[in-house]
N, CA, C and O atoms as a GROMACS GRO file, in nm:
protein
  484
    1MET      N    1  10.839   9.035   8.251
    1MET     CA    2  10.885   9.168   8.282
    1MET      C    3  10.939   9.169   8.425
    1MET      O    4  10.878   9.113   8.516
    2LYS      N    5  11.052   9.232   8.443
    2LYS     CA    6  11.111   9.243   8.576
    2LYS      C    7  11.065   9.373   8.640
    2LYS      O    8  11.094   9.482   8.590
    3HIS      N    9  10.992   9.360   8.749
    3HIS     CA   10  10.949   9.476   8.826
    3HIS      C   11  10.937   9.436   8.972
    3HIS      O   12  10.939   9.317   9.005
    4ARG      N   13  10.925   9.533   9.057
    4ARG     CA   14  10.906   9.507   9.200
    4ARG      C   15  10.757   9.492   9.227
    4ARG      O   16  10.673   9.550   9.159
    5GLU      N   17  10.728   9.412   9.328
    5GLU     CA   18  10.591   9.401   9.377
    5GLU      C   19  10.594   9.428   9.526
    5GLU      O   20  10.684   9.384   9.598
    6TYR      N   21  10.494   9.501   9.570
    6TYR     CA   22  10.483   9.536   9.711
    6TYR      C   23  10.337   9.524   9.749
    6TYR      O   24  10.249   9.561   9.670
    7THR      N   25  10.309   9.475   9.868
    7THR     CA   26  10.172   9.466   9.917
    7THR      C   27  10.158   9.557  10.038
    7THR      O   28  10.236   9.548  10.133
    8THR      N   29  10.059   9.645  10.034
    8THR     CA   30  10.037   9.738  10.144
    8THR      C   31   9.983   9.663  10.266
    8THR      O   32   9.947   9.546  10.258
    9LYS      N   33   9.978   9.732  10.377
    9LYS     CA   34   9.926   9.672  10.500
    9LYS      C   35   9.781   9.627  10.485
    9LYS      O   36   9.737   9.533  10.551
   10SER      N   37   9.706   9.695  10.397
   10SER     CA   38   9.566   9.660  10.375
   10SER      C   39   9.550   9.547  10.273
   10SER      O   40   9.438   9.500  10.250
   11GLY      N   41   9.661   9.504  10.212
   11GLY     CA   42   9.656   9.394  10.117
   11GLY      C   43   9.650   9.435   9.971
   11GLY      O   44   9.634   9.350   9.884
   12THR      N   45   9.662   9.563   9.942
   12THR     CA   46   9.659   9.613   9.805
   12THR      C   47   9.795   9.592   9.739
   12THR      O   48   9.899   9.619   9.799
   13LYS      N   49   9.792   9.544   9.615
   13LYS     CA   50   9.915   9.515   9.541
   13LYS      C   51   9.964   9.639   9.468
   13LYS      O   52   9.887   9.710   9.403
   14ILE      N   53  10.094   9.665   9.481
   14ILE     CA   54  10.162   9.776   9.414
   14ILE      C   55  10.266   9.715   9.320
   14ILE      O   56  10.341   9.626   9.359
   15LEU      N   57  10.271   9.764   9.197
   15LEU     CA   58  10.375   9.725   9.102
   15LEU      C   59  10.466   9.845   9.083
   15LEU      O   60  10.419   9.959   9.077
   16ALA      N   61  10.596   9.820   9.073
   16ALA     CA   62  10.692   9.930   9.059
   16ALA      C   63  10.804   9.888   8.966
   16ALA      O   64  10.851   9.774   8.969
   17GLY      N   65  10.846   9.982   8.882
   17GLY     CA   66  10.958   9.956   8.792
   17GLY      C   67  11.089   9.949   8.867
   17GLY      O   68  11.101   9.999   8.979
   18LYS      N   69  11.189   9.885   8.803
   18LYS     CA   70  11.324   9.875   8.861
   18LYS      C   71  11.423   9.964   8.788
   18LYS      O   72  11.526  10.003   8.843
   19ASP      N   73  11.392   9.994   8.662
   19ASP     CA   74  11.482  10.073   8.578
   19ASP      C   75  11.399  10.132   8.464
   19ASP      O   76  11.277  10.114   8.460
   20ALA      N   77  11.464  10.203   8.373
   20ALA     CA   78  11.392  10.268   8.263
   20ALA      C   79  11.312  10.168   8.179
   20ALA      O   80  11.199  10.197   8.139
   21ASN      N   81  11.371  10.051   8.152
   21ASN     CA   82  11.300   9.950   8.072
   21ASN      C   83  11.174   9.900   8.140
   21ASN      O   84  11.068   9.895   8.078
   22SER      N   85  11.185   9.864   8.267
   22SER     CA   86  11.067   9.811   8.336
   22SER      C   87  10.965   9.921   8.363
   22SER      O   88  10.844   9.895   8.362
   23ASN      N   89  11.011  10.044   8.388
   23ASN     CA   90  10.917  10.157   8.401
   23ASN      C   91  10.838  10.174   8.271
   23ASN      O   92  10.716  10.192   8.274
   24GLU      N   93  10.907  10.170   8.159
   24GLU     CA   94  10.844  10.188   8.027
   24GLU      C   95  10.735  10.083   8.005
   24GLU      O   96  10.622  10.117   7.971
   25LYS      N   97  10.770   9.958   8.024
   25LYS     CA   98  10.675   9.849   8.001
   25LYS      C   99  10.558   9.854   8.098
   25LYS      O  100  10.444   9.831   8.060
   26LEU      N  101  10.587   9.885   8.223
   26LEU     CA  102  10.484   9.888   8.326
   26LEU      C  103  10.384   9.999   8.301
   26LEU      O  104  10.263   9.975   8.303
   27VAL      N  105  10.430  10.119   8.277
   27VAL     CA  106  10.339  10.232   8.256
   27VAL      C  107  10.258  10.212   8.128
   27VAL      O  108  10.140  10.246   8.122
   28LYS      N  109  10.322  10.158   8.025
   28LYS     CA  110  10.253  10.133   7.898
   28LYS      C  111  10.127  10.048   7.919
   28LYS      O  112  10.026  10.068   7.852
   29GLU      N  113  10.134   9.954   8.012
   29GLU     CA  114  10.019   9.869   8.043
   29GLU      C  115   9.902   9.947   8.102
   29GLU      O  116   9.786   9.907   8.087
   30PHE      N  117   9.931  10.058   8.169
   30PHE     CA  118   9.828  10.130   8.244
   30PHE      C  119   9.789  10.265   8.183
   30PHE      O  120   9.706  10.335   8.240
   31VAL      N  121   9.848  10.302   8.070
   31VAL     CA  122   9.811  10.427   8.002
   31VAL      C  123   9.663  10.418   7.964
   31VAL      O  124   9.619  10.318   7.908
   32GLY      N  125   9.589  10.523   7.994
   32GLY     CA  126   9.447  10.527   7.960
   32GLY      C  127   9.355  10.465   8.063
   32GLY      O  128   9.233  10.474   8.051
   33LYS      N  129   9.412  10.402   8.164
   33LYS     CA  130   9.330  10.339   8.269
   33LYS      C  131   9.322  10.432   8.390
   33LYS      O  132   9.395  10.531   8.399
   34SER      N  133   9.235  10.400   8.482
   34SER     CA  134   9.214  10.488   8.597
   34SER      C  135   9.298  10.450   8.720
   34SER      O  136   9.279  10.508   8.828
   35ASN      N  137   9.389  10.356   8.704
   35ASN     CA  138   9.477  10.318   8.816
   35ASN      C  139   9.559  10.438   8.862
   35ASN      O  140   9.596  10.524   8.781
   36ILE      N  141   9.588  10.443   8.991
   36ILE     CA  142   9.670  10.550   9.046
   36ILE      C  143   9.816  10.516   9.025
   36ILE      O  144   9.860  10.404   9.050
   37ILE      N  145   9.891  10.616   8.978
   37ILE     CA  146  10.035  10.602   8.953
   37ILE      C  147  10.107  10.709   9.034
   37ILE      O  148  10.061  10.823   9.042
   38ILE      N  149  10.219  10.672   9.092
   38ILE     CA  150  10.297  10.765   9.174
   38ILE      C  151  10.442  10.763   9.126
   38ILE      O  152  10.498  10.657   9.096
   39HIS      N  153  10.502  10.881   9.118
   39HIS     CA  154  10.641  10.897   9.077
   39HIS      C  155  10.696  11.021   9.145
   39HIS      O  156  10.620  11.115   9.171
   40THR      N  157  10.824  11.023   9.173
   40THR     CA  158  10.882  11.142   9.236
   40THR      C  159  10.886  11.258   9.137
   40THR      O  160  10.885  11.238   9.016
   41ALA      N  161  10.888  11.380   9.191
   41ALA     CA  162  10.897  11.499   9.107
   41ALA      C  163  11.030  11.500   9.032
   41ALA      O  164  11.036  11.543   8.916
   42LYS      N  165  11.135  11.454   9.096
   42LYS     CA  166  11.266  11.446   9.031
   42LYS      C  167  11.280  11.312   8.960
   42LYS      O  168  11.221  11.213   9.002
   43PRO      N  169  11.358  11.308   8.852
   43PRO     CA  170  11.379  11.182   8.782
   43PRO      C  171  11.452  11.081   8.870
   43PRO      O  172  11.518  11.117   8.968
   44GLY      N  173  11.440  10.954   8.832
   44GLY     CA  174  11.516  10.851   8.901
   44GLY      C  175  11.440  10.780   9.010
   44GLY      O  176  11.493  10.757   9.119
   45SER      N  177  11.315  10.746   8.981
   45SER     CA  178  11.240  10.664   9.076
   45SER      C  179  11.154  10.567   8.998
   45SER      O  180  11.133  10.583   8.878
   46PRO      N  181  11.104  10.466   9.067
   46PRO     CA  182  11.013  10.376   8.998
   46PRO      C  183  10.878  10.445   8.976
   46PRO      O  184  10.837  10.529   9.056
   47PHE      N  185  10.811  10.409   8.869
   47PHE     CA  186  10.669  10.440   8.858
   47PHE      C  187  10.601  10.334   8.943
   47PHE      O  188  10.621  10.214   8.920
   48CYS      N  189  10.523  10.375   9.040
   48CYS     CA  190  10.453  10.283   9.129
   48CYS      C  191  10.304  10.287   9.098
   48CYS      O  192  10.243  10.394   9.098
   49ILE      N  193  10.247  10.172   9.072
   49ILE     CA  194  10.108  10.165   9.028
   49ILE      C  195  10.027  10.084   9.128
   49ILE      O  196  10.061   9.970   9.161
   50ILE      N  197   9.919  10.144   9.174
   50ILE     CA  198   9.824  10.075   9.262
   50ILE      C  199   9.731   9.998   9.169
   50ILE      O  200   9.659  10.058   9.090
   51THR      N  201   9.733   9.866   9.178
   51THR     CA  202   9.667   9.781   9.079
   51THR      C  203   9.516   9.768   9.098
   51THR      O  204   9.448   9.718   9.008
   52GLU      N  205   9.463   9.811   9.210
   52GLU     CA  206   9.319   9.802   9.236
   52GLU      C  207   9.273   9.929   9.304
   52GLU      O  208   9.353  10.019   9.331
   53LYS      N  209   9.144   9.937   9.333
   53LYS     CA  210   9.093  10.056   9.401
   53LYS      C  211   9.162  10.067   9.537
   53LYS      O  212   9.157   9.974   9.618
   54PRO      N  213   9.228  10.181   9.562
   54PRO     CA  214   9.304  10.192   9.688
   54PRO      C  215   9.215  10.199   9.811
   54PRO      O  216   9.108  10.261   9.811
   55LYS      N  217   9.262  10.134   9.915
   55LYS     CA  218   9.196  10.140  10.044
   55LYS      C  219   9.260  10.254  10.123
   55LYS      O  220   9.357  10.315  10.079
   56ARG      N  221   9.204  10.282  10.238
   56ARG     CA  222   9.254  10.390  10.322
   56ARG      C  223   9.404  10.370  10.353
   56ARG      O  224   9.444  10.264  10.401
   57GLY      N  225   9.482  10.470  10.327
   57GLY     CA  226   9.625  10.467  10.356
   57GLY      C  227   9.712  10.411  10.245
   57GLY      O  228   9.835  10.421  10.254
   58ASP      N  229   9.652  10.353  10.141
   58ASP     CA  230   9.731  10.291  10.034
   58ASP      C  231   9.812  10.393   9.953
   58ASP      O  232   9.927  10.366   9.918
   59LYS      N  233   9.753  10.509   9.924
   59LYS     CA  234   9.826  10.610   9.846
   59LYS      C  235   9.950  10.656   9.921
   59LYS      O  236  10.058  10.668   9.863
   60LYS      N  237   9.935  10.682  10.050
   60LYS     CA  238  10.050  10.728  10.129
   60LYS      C  239  10.156  10.619  10.136
   60LYS      O  240  10.275  10.648  10.122
   61GLU      N  241  10.114  10.496  10.158
   61GLU     CA  242  10.211  10.386  10.167
   61GLU      C  243  10.282  10.366  10.032
   61GLU      O  244  10.402  10.339  10.030
   62CYS      N  245  10.209  10.378   9.922
   62CYS     CA  246  10.270  10.368   9.790
   62CYS      C  247  10.368  10.482   9.768
   62CYS      O  248  10.476  10.462   9.714
   63ALA      N  249  10.330  10.603   9.809
   63ALA     CA  250  10.418  10.720   9.795
   63ALA      C  251  10.545  10.702   9.878
   63ALA      O  252  10.654  10.741   9.834
   64LEU      N  253  10.533  10.645   9.996
   64LEU     CA  254  10.650  10.618  10.080
   64LEU      C  255  10.743  10.518  10.013
   64LEU      O  256  10.864  10.536  10.013
   65PHE      N  257  10.685  10.413   9.956
   65PHE     CA  258  10.764  10.312   9.884
   65PHE      C  259  10.839  10.377   9.768
   65PHE      O  260  10.958  10.354   9.748
   66CYS      N  261  10.768  10.458   9.691
   66CYS     CA  262  10.828  10.528   9.576
   66CYS      C  263  10.942  10.618   9.621
   66CYS      O  264  11.050  10.616   9.562
   67ALA      N  265  10.917  10.697   9.724
   67ALA     CA  266  11.019  10.789   9.775
   67ALA      C  267  11.142  10.713   9.825
   67ALA      O  268  11.256  10.753   9.798
   68LYS      N  269  11.119  10.604   9.898
   68LYS     CA  270  11.230  10.528   9.955
   68LYS      C  271  11.319  10.466   9.847
   68LYS      O  272  11.439  10.450   9.866
   69LYS      N  273  11.259  10.430   9.733
   69LYS     CA  274  11.334  10.367   9.623
   69LYS      C  275  11.391  10.469   9.525
   69LYS      O  276  11.451  10.431   9.425
   70SER      N  277  11.374  10.598   9.552
   70SER     CA  278  11.416  10.702   9.457
   70SER      C  279  11.562  10.742   9.472
   70SER      O  280  11.622  10.726   9.578
   71GLN      N  281  11.617  10.794   9.363
   71GLN     CA  282  11.752  10.851   9.367
   71GLN      C  283  11.754  10.980   9.448
   71GLN      O  284  11.856  11.012   9.510
   72ASP      N  285  11.645  11.053   9.449
   72ASP     CA  286  11.635  11.175   9.528
   72ASP      C  287  11.660  11.143   9.676
   72ASP      O  288  11.738  11.212   9.742
   73TRP      N  289  11.595  11.039   9.727
   73TRP     CA  290  11.615  10.998   9.866
   73TRP      C  291  11.757  10.946   9.887
   73TRP      O  292  11.824  10.984   9.983
   74ARG      N  293  11.802  10.860   9.797
   74ARG     CA  294  11.935  10.802   9.808
   74ARG      C  295  12.044  10.910   9.815
   74ARG      O  296  12.137  10.900   9.894
   75ASP      N  297  12.031  11.012   9.732
   75ASP     CA  298  12.135  11.114   9.720
   75ASP      C  299  12.124  11.226   9.823
   75ASP      O  300  12.225  11.286   9.859
   76ASN      N  301  12.003  11.256   9.871
   76ASN     CA  302  11.984  11.375   9.954
   76ASN      C  303  11.938  11.350  10.097
   76ASN      O  304  11.964  11.432  10.185
   77LYS      N  305  11.872  11.239  10.122
   77LYS     CA  306  11.819  11.206  10.256
   77LYS      C  307  11.738  11.322  10.315
   77LYS      O  308  11.753  11.358  10.432
   78LYS      N  309  11.651  11.381  10.231
   78LYS     CA  310  11.561  11.490  10.272
   78LYS      C  311  11.419  11.453  10.231
   78LYS      O  312  11.397  11.349  10.169
   79ASP      N  313  11.323  11.539  10.266
   79ASP     CA  314  11.185  11.521  10.220
   79ASP      C  315  11.185  11.500  10.070
   79ASP      O  316  11.268  11.555   9.997
   80VAL      N  317  11.090  11.420  10.023
   80VAL     CA  318  11.079  11.390   9.880
   80VAL      C  319  10.940  11.430   9.832
   80VAL      O  320  10.840  11.398   9.896
   81ILE      N  321  10.934  11.500   9.719
   81ILE     CA  322  10.807  11.537   9.658
   81ILE      C  323  10.769  11.430   9.556
   81ILE      O  324  10.850  11.393   9.471
   82VAL      N  325  10.645  11.380   9.567
   82VAL     CA  326  10.596  11.283   9.470
   82VAL      C  327  10.473  11.338   9.399
   82VAL      O  328  10.400  11.421   9.454
   83HIS      N  329  10.452  11.291   9.278
   83HIS     CA  330  10.335  11.327   9.199
   83HIS      C  331  10.240  11.208   9.196
   83HIS      O  332  10.283  11.094   9.179
   84VAL      N  333  10.112  11.236   9.212
   84VAL     CA  334  10.008  11.134   9.210
   84VAL      C  335   9.915  11.166   9.093
   84VAL      O  336   9.866  11.278   9.080
   85PHE      N  337   9.892  11.066   9.008
   85PHE     CA  338   9.809  11.086   8.888
   85PHE      C  339   9.750  10.952   8.847
   85PHE      O  340   9.776  10.850   8.912
   86THR      N  341   9.672  10.952   8.742
   86THR     CA  342   9.615  10.826   8.693
   86THR      C  343   9.671  10.795   8.555
   86THR      O  344   9.733  10.880   8.491
   87GLY      N  345   9.648  10.674   8.511
   87GLY     CA  346   9.690  10.634   8.377
   87GLY      C  347   9.623  10.714   8.268
   87GLY      O  348   9.676  10.725   8.157
   88LYS      N  349   9.506  10.772   8.298
   88LYS     CA  350   9.436  10.856   8.200
   88LYS      C  351   9.507  10.988   8.177
   88LYS      O  352   9.486  11.053   8.075
   89ASP      N  353   9.592  11.030   8.272
   89ASP     CA  354   9.664  11.157   8.264
   89ASP      C  355   9.803  11.143   8.202
   89ASP      O  356   9.875  11.242   8.191
   90VAL      N  357   9.841  11.023   8.163
   90VAL     CA  358   9.976  10.995   8.114
   90VAL      C  359   9.978  10.995   7.961
   90VAL      O  360   9.884  10.948   7.897
   91TYR      N  361  10.085  11.048   7.904
   91TYR     CA  362  10.104  11.041   7.759
   91TYR      C  363  10.252  11.019   7.729
   91TYR      O  364  10.339  11.046   7.812
   92LYS      N  365  10.277  10.969   7.609
   92LYS     CA  366  10.414  10.944   7.564
   92LYS      C  367  10.437  11.022   7.435
   92LYS      O  368  10.373  10.995   7.334
   93GLY      N  369  10.529  11.119   7.439
   93GLY     CA  370  10.566  11.193   7.320
   93GLY      C  371  10.667  11.114   7.237
   93GLY      O  372  10.739  11.030   7.290
   94LYS      N  373  10.672  11.141   7.109
   94LYS     CA  374  10.759  11.065   7.019
   94LYS      C  375  10.907  11.078   7.052
   94LYS      O  376  10.983  10.984   7.028
   95ILE      N  377  10.950  11.192   7.106
   95ILE     CA  378  11.093  11.210   7.133
   95ILE      C  379  11.130  11.188   7.280
   95ILE      O  380  11.244  11.212   7.320
   96MET      N  381  11.033  11.141   7.360
   96MET     CA  382  11.063  11.116   7.502
   96MET      C  383  11.149  10.992   7.516
   96MET      O  384  11.122  10.890   7.452
   97PRO      N  385  11.254  10.999   7.598
   97PRO     CA  386  11.340  10.882   7.615
   97PRO      C  387  11.270  10.766   7.686
   97PRO      O  388  11.163  10.782   7.746
   98LEU      N  389  11.332  10.652   7.678
   98LEU     CA  390  11.283  10.531   7.742
   98LEU      C  391  11.259  10.557   7.891
   98LEU      O  392  11.344  10.614   7.959
   99GLY      N  393  11.143  10.515   7.940
   99GLY     CA  394  11.112  10.529   8.082
   99GLY      C  395  11.058  10.666   8.122
   99GLY      O  396  11.036  10.692   8.240
  100THR      N  397  11.037  10.753   8.023
  100THR     CA  398  10.988  10.887   8.051
  100THR      C  399  10.848  10.904   7.994
  100THR      O  400  10.820  10.865   7.880
  101TYR      N  401  10.760  10.962   8.074
  101TYR     CA  402  10.623  10.989   8.033
  101TYR      C  403  10.586  11.130   8.075
  101TYR      O  404  10.641  11.184   8.171
  102GLY      N  405  10.493  11.190   8.003
  102GLY     CA  406  10.439  11.319   8.040
  102GLY      C  407  10.310  11.298   8.120
  102GLY      O  408  10.245  11.195   8.108
  103VAL      N  409  10.275  11.398   8.200
  103VAL     CA  410  10.154  11.390   8.283
  103VAL      C  411  10.076  11.519   8.266
  103VAL      O  412  10.131  11.628   8.280
  104ARG      N  413   9.947  11.506   8.236
  104ARG     CA  414   9.862  11.624   8.217
  104ARG      C  415   9.816  11.685   8.349
  104ARG      O  416   9.828  11.806   8.367
  105LYS      N  417   9.765  11.605   8.439
  105LYS     CA  418   9.717  11.653   8.569
  105LYS      C  419   9.780  11.568   8.678
  105LYS      O  420   9.795  11.446   8.663
  106ARG      N  421   9.816  11.633   8.788
  106ARG     CA  422   9.875  11.557   8.899
  106ARG      C  423   9.848  11.630   9.029
  106ARG      O  424   9.823  11.750   9.033
  107LYS      N  425   9.854  11.552   9.136
  107LYS     CA  426   9.851  11.607   9.270
  107LYS      C  427   9.991  11.592   9.327
  107LYS      O  428  10.067  11.504   9.285
  108ILE      N  429  10.025  11.676   9.422
  108ILE     CA  430  10.158  11.674   9.481
  108ILE      C  431  10.148  11.633   9.627
  108ILE      O  432  10.064  11.682   9.701
  109MET      N  433  10.236  11.540   9.666
  109MET     CA  434  10.247  11.498   9.806
  109MET      C  435  10.391  11.520   9.851
  109MET      O  436  10.485  11.492   9.777
  110LYS      N  437  10.407  11.571   9.970
  110LYS     CA  438  10.541  11.586  10.028
  110LYS      C  439  10.558  11.473  10.128
  110LYS      O  440  10.483  11.461  10.225
  111ILE      N  441  10.658  11.390  10.104
  111ILE     CA  442  10.686  11.277  10.192
  111ILE      C  443  10.800  11.318  10.285
  111ILE      O  444  10.910  11.349  10.240
  112LYS      N  445  10.770  11.319  10.413
  112LYS     CA  446  10.866  11.367  10.513
  112LYS      C  447  10.980  11.268  10.534
  112LYS      O  448  10.962  11.147  10.529
  113LYS      N  449  11.097  11.324  10.558
  113LYS     CA  450  11.219  11.247  10.583
  113LYS      C  451  11.198  11.143  10.693
  113LYS      O  452  11.236  11.028  10.678
  114ILE      N  453  11.136  11.184  10.804
  114ILE     CA  454  11.116  11.093  10.917
  114ILE      C  455  11.027  10.974  10.880
  114ILE      O  456  11.050  10.862  10.925
  115ASP      N  457  10.925  11.000  10.796
  115ASP     CA  458  10.837  10.891  10.752
  115ASP      C  459  10.910  10.792  10.661
  115ASP      O  460  10.888  10.671  10.668
  116ILE      N  461  10.996  10.846  10.574
  116ILE     CA  462  11.074  10.758  10.485
  116ILE      C  463  11.170  10.672  10.568
  116ILE      O  464  11.187  10.553  10.541
  117GLN      N  465  11.233  10.733  10.668
  117GLN     CA  466  11.327  10.659  10.753
  117GLN      C  467  11.257  10.546  10.828
  117GLN      O  468  11.314  10.439  10.845
  118ARG      N  469  11.135  10.570  10.871
  118ARG     CA  470  11.059  10.470  10.948
  118ARG      C  471  10.995  10.363  10.861
  118ARG      O  472  10.963  10.254  10.909
  119PHE      N  473  10.978  10.393  10.733
  119PHE     CA  474  10.908  10.301  10.642
  119PHE      C  475  10.985  10.171  10.625
  119PHE      O  476  11.105  10.171  10.600
  120GLY      N  477  10.914  10.062  10.640
  120GLY     CA  478  10.974   9.930  10.619
  120GLY      C  479  11.051   9.875  10.738
  120GLY      O  480  11.120   9.774  10.726
  121LYS      N  481  11.039   9.941  10.853
  121LYS     CA  482  11.110   9.890  10.972
  121LYS      C  483  11.017   9.812  11.060
  121LYS      O  484  11.059   9.762  11.164
   0.00000   0.00000   0.00000
């Protein structure tokens, strides 16, 4: 499977999709599990999955990675809203297109423009 891998400053591994196909396969692996998954509120971003119990700062760093790789950031260069949820909160409806999942419960994080600009430098 083709996907991105990212390691946080604390050493936690993040997996992220590259397109609808890799998002589909990646999320399918984690449906029903307690891993943390992050995706932008708007379509067009990787599903980013924290593969182990997150350490301090891992969620924010994963959210920054997700925001930076999103179409929302690419097209608007403004703050990006991301949703944080677990694999237990994810479901796939029969008519949902490839790479699309529903989420029952989520938390919302606002990722600031300045933080996205500084990320990865």
